[in-house]
N, C-alpha and C positions, 0 to 999 in steps of 0.2 A: 425245397418249393412245396408252398402249401399244397397238398394234393387238391383242395377245393378252387385252387384256383386254375381259370381254362389258360390256353395256351392261345387261343383266338381272340384277337382284339374284340372287344364289347361291339365296335361298329359295325364289323363283319359279321359277329353272333346274329346282329338285330337287322341284317339287310333281309329286305322281305323278300319271299319265293314268289307271292303272287301280285299281280298288278295292281287287284284290289286293296291290298295292303299298300300299297306304293301312299306316302304322303307327299303332297305339293304336287307344284306345277298341273292346277287344274285346267289354264288356260291351252295345255295340250293334249292332255288326258282327259279330259272331264269330257259327259255326253254331248257328242255334236261337234268337239273340237278337233282339229286337225289328225294327230295320231290316232285318236277315239276310231275318226272316221276310217282311215287307213284299216284298223285292226279289223272293224267292223267288215270290210270287203276279202278278209284275210290274207292280205297282202301286206308287204313291209317295204318302203323304198330306202335307200341310203341318204342319210342326214348326217349331218353337224349339230351335235349339240352345244349350244356356244351357254357357260352360266359358272357364276362364281364358285370355288372349293366349297365343298360340303353339300352342294345344293340337288345332288341326286343321278348326276349324269350316269356313271357308271352302273348303278343299281337298275335304272331305268333300260340301257341298254341291255342288259340282262334278261331284264324282266319283257321285252320286246322280243328277245331271239326267242325265248321260252313260249312265247305265247302263238308263234306261228311253228313252233317244233325243230327250229332250224338248230345246226351246229354253232357253238358258240365259240369263238378263239380272241384271247385280248392278248394286245402287245403295249407297250410304252414307246412311245415316239424316242424319250430319251436314249432307251438300251436298245433298240431294232434298229435294222438297216435295209437296204433294199433286198439282201438276200432273205433275210427273215422273210420280209412281204412277199416275193416273187414264189419261195416255197409254199406258204399258207395258200398262196392262189393258186399254184398246181394241185397241189393236195385236195382243194375245195372243189378245182375243176372236175378232176377224176371223182370227187364222192359225188358232185352233181349227175354223172355219167351214170356211174355204177349204182347209185343207192338210189335209184326211182327219185332223181330230182331232187335230192336230200340240200336244202339251201344251206351256205355258212354265214353268218354274220363275224365280220372282224371288224371288232372293235379297239380301235387305236385311241388308247389316252395320251392326252398333249400331243395333238395331232399337229398343232400350230409350229412343234419343234422339227417335224419333218421339213429336209429342204426342198426346193424345186424339185430336183430329178428322184427324190423320195415319193414325193408325190405324183411326180408323171407316172410311175410304176405302177399306181391305182388304175390310172385312169382306164384301159382297157377290160380289166377284168369288172369295173363299176358299169360299165359301158355294155357288156355283153351277159352280165347277168351271174359270173361265177362267184362274186361275192355281193354282199352286200354289206356297203361299208358305215359303220356309225362311229364318228369320230369326235373326241370331247376336246373342249377347248377352255381356256379363260381369257382369252383372246380373242379382239375381233376378226371373225374370219375374213372380213372385206380388205384385211391388210395383212391377215398371215396365210390365207390357204388361195392358190391358185386359181384363177378364173375359171379352167377348164373341170377341177374338179369340183367347185362352187356350183355350178352348173349342172353336174351331175348328181349333185347331192341337196335336200333341203335343209335351208337353215332354222334352226328351231332354238330360240332364246330360252333359256332357263332363268327364273328368277330365285333370287333370294329366299330362302325360307321364313316365315312369317313367324311372331314370336309364337303364335296359336299353333302352327305346325311344330315346331320345336319343341314346345310342351308335350305335344301330344306324342312324340318320339320318346320325348324323356320317362313320361308316364309309361308308356308301352314297355320300354326296357326293363325302371322297375320292378312292373309287374309280372313281367315272362321270362326274364332270363333267368336262366337257372343259378346262376352265381348269386346275381341283386338281390333277387327274393328272397334269399336266405338271409339277408342282411337288414336290421332295421335303418333304415336311412332318413337322417332329418336333414333341413337346411335352413340356416340362419336366415338368408335369401336366395330363394331357388331363382328368382330373376337375373342373381350376379352371375350364376352358372353360364346362362344362356348368352349372357353380357360377353363374358369372358372367350364363348367361344366365336366370336363375331360372326354369327350367323352360319358359322359351318356345324352342320349336323355331325359330320365324323368327329372332329374337333369337340365338341360336346359330348359326345355320348364316352369317346376315348377319358377325356380329362374327367368324367364323373368316375369311370371307373379308376382311375391314378388316385382319386380322392378318397374311394374306399380303401385303396391298397395301402393309403398312407396315414389314414387316421382308422382304421376298424378295430375296435377295443369290443372284446365279447360280442361281436356279433352286430355292434351298434355302430353307426358312425354319426357323427356331427359335423357338417359340412360347414365349415366357418370361413370367411374371407383369406383369414390365414393357410387354411388347408387349400382352398384355390389359389392362391399364390404360388403354394410349392409346386400343385397338380400342374399347374401352367407356366412354372416357372417365370411368371411377371406379374410386377403390382398392376393392380386393376384400375385402368384409363375410365375412370366415368363418361362414357361415349356411347351413344345409343344412335348406331346408322340412321335410323327408321324414327327416331322418335326426337321430343323436343331437343334434349341435349346437342342432337347431329344440329339444328338450326343455331340455337344459341352459340353454338363454337366456329361455325363459318360464319355466321354474322361477326362475333370477335374477331376473327382474323382477318375478313375483307376490311373492317372498320381502322384495323390495326394496321393494316397496309396504308388504307387512306390517309391514316392519322400519322404516316411518316414515323411509325415505332418498330424498327425491323425486329428488336427483344421481344416484346409481345408477338407481334407475326410468328417466328418461328417457334416459341411458345404452344401460342394455341395449335400452330402446325403441326406440333410433337404431340398434341392432344388430340389429335385426327388420326395420325399415323400409328402409335399405339393404340389407339381404338380400331383399329383394323378399317380406316377410311380407302378408299381406292384412292391410290397416289396420281390417276390420271383426273380425278374429279377433282382434287387438287391444282393440277397444272391448267385447268380447263378454265377456273377460276380467276388464276393467275392473268390467263390471255385476255380475259373479260377485264379484269382491275387493270391491265396495261392501257386500254384504251378507254377506258371510260372514267378512270380518275387521276390518268397521267396524260395519256393523248400526247399532243404535238408538244406539252413541256419538254417530252424526252421520249422522240421518236423510237428510240432502239430499246426501250420497254418492253414494245410490240413484239420486235423480233426475236428478243432474247425469251419471251415468254412462250414464244412459238416453238423455239429451239427445245424450252425446257420441256414441251411437251412430248416433242418428237424423242428426244432424249430418255425422259422418262419411260415411253413407251417400248422403247428399243432397250432398255436394261433392265427394266423393275428395279424390285426391292429387292434387298436394302438399301443398294447404292444408290436409287433413284431418290435417296432424302437428301444427298448433297446438292443434286442439280436443283432441288425444289427448294431449299434451303437457300443457295446461290440468288437464284432470281426472286425470291419471296425478299429477301434483304436489300434485293437491288432495287427493286419496284417501291420498296418501303422508303428508301432512303433518296429516290427520284423527285424532283421537282413535280408539283400536281397541277393539271389542270380539266377540269370537265366540259371545256368551252366545245369540243367535237361532240359530247354525249348531248349536251345540251343542245346544240345547233341541227343534229337529227330529230330530236324528240320534237323540236318546235316547227321544223318543216313539215313532219308527220302528224302534227297537230293541225295544220292548215290543210293539209290534202284529205283531213276528215272531215273537217267543217267547210270550207271551200271548194267553190266549181271548179269542175278541172280545165282549168284557163288552157287556151290554143299555144302553141308554140308560135311564139312570133316570128313574121314571113323571114324575115333578114335571118334566123337560126335556122331555117328549114332547107334542107337537100335538095337542090333542084334536078333530081335523075332524068327526069325526061321534059321535052319541051313544051308539052305544055304546062309542067309545074313553072318552067322558067316564064312561060307568058303569063301565068297568076301572080307572080311577084316573087315565089319561092326564092330564096338568096340574094334578092335584091338588096343593096347597101350594105351587106355584110363586110365587115373589116377583118383579114388576114393579120393575127396580132403578130409574126412573125415579119412583115413587111413593114413595121415600125419601128422607131427607136425605142431600145429597151425590150423589144417583142412584147411590147404591151401598146392598145390604145383604147380608150373609155369608150364603152359602149355599153347597149343593156341586153342582157342575158334572161332574164326574168319575165314573165308576161308583163303585158301592161298594167294590167291589175294588182300586182306586187311589186312595181317600180320602186327599187332604193331598199327595197326589204331587206332585213338583215338577220341572220340565223346562227352566224358564227362569229363570236366575238372572241377573239384569243385573249390570253391574259397576257402579264408580262413575267410569267413565271417559265425559268428555264429557256429552252432553243425558241418557245412558244412566243417568246417577248422579241425575236427576230422577223418571225411570220407577221407579227402586229406594226412592226415598223416598216416592213414593206408594203403592208397593205395600206396604211397610211398614207404611204409615197404615193400609191399608186390611185388610190380611189380617193380623190379629195373631197368630193361631197357625199362622201359616208362617215358617218360618227364613229369610227376607230379611235 
């Protein structure tokens, strides 16, 4: 092994030792912000840090612990269980009693992997102050962390690092790392390295180091696209989650589903997934598509899209790609109608521009004798008392009498809705 090569990965070597050197999350640690205010009072409360990979959750936890001079313990929810947690809590309790109130910060990485029993084991220790819990998760704490634990810990959302913040970390590594500063590093396209990392600072720094190991010759490194592909072990999929290409590709995906082209839909979806897009973002878009562009032409589309979101949330990548593909191709192949979408838009346009007309008296509920004496409910016809469970009466305000918002199409199952409405409402132009 080259004696110049460090054994510790670059991302770990570049982990800041002081909070002032921490990059990103100014909405939490900037002056006057929640964590800043907490530290300025010399206290640290239990918290859950929710953010994408490489956004600085572990580093922030370490720096916060250091700032209050606490003992730091770190475990992973993947490899630790209740026994490990209880042992740490017991040691922390003794430490607090014997060493002049020395606090213990217990950092649990991927805390969403703990089951209910494992999370329950933390409650009393957090409540009594035996530990300060800092949990890190990439999943929504509302779904993955039990309510009693959430109520005892503040939840802070960490944002993905911006291109400027990632560039700062990249420049700092090249300038200050003992290994990298001995090498002359040149980029064909520096932004491409950042794009390959998918906004993950850890991935970016370790990828940079791998590029240097692969391409160094006589103390010089030329980082080309080929070198990047070898370092990251994948071809570059041009997709910037925060930039124009993101909007271009999601637009192409939506229009492909709307245009009933399943082949184009899965291609653009693959581009997004390869570019590091959150699969739940795609699943949410499919739910919207199911109502906006398919609607009552195929009502099962919404059921499938909702089930897709739940499945993607439950299993994650890479298997989630299969569920997304099934749903996207089904929605693309389904008959289309935007009648429900147009109906609510037209109705909301009227509520924005027209006066708030009163509810017709016959539709009002006569909850008291006074209301009944004023005509509330008078003349209302109970639909189930009539043949076919229908009788024609006016449900809109008098000023909007016979107004039509929903105009069903002849596509798919909506054609049956159209036939039924035509049969029921003779005086309307369905």
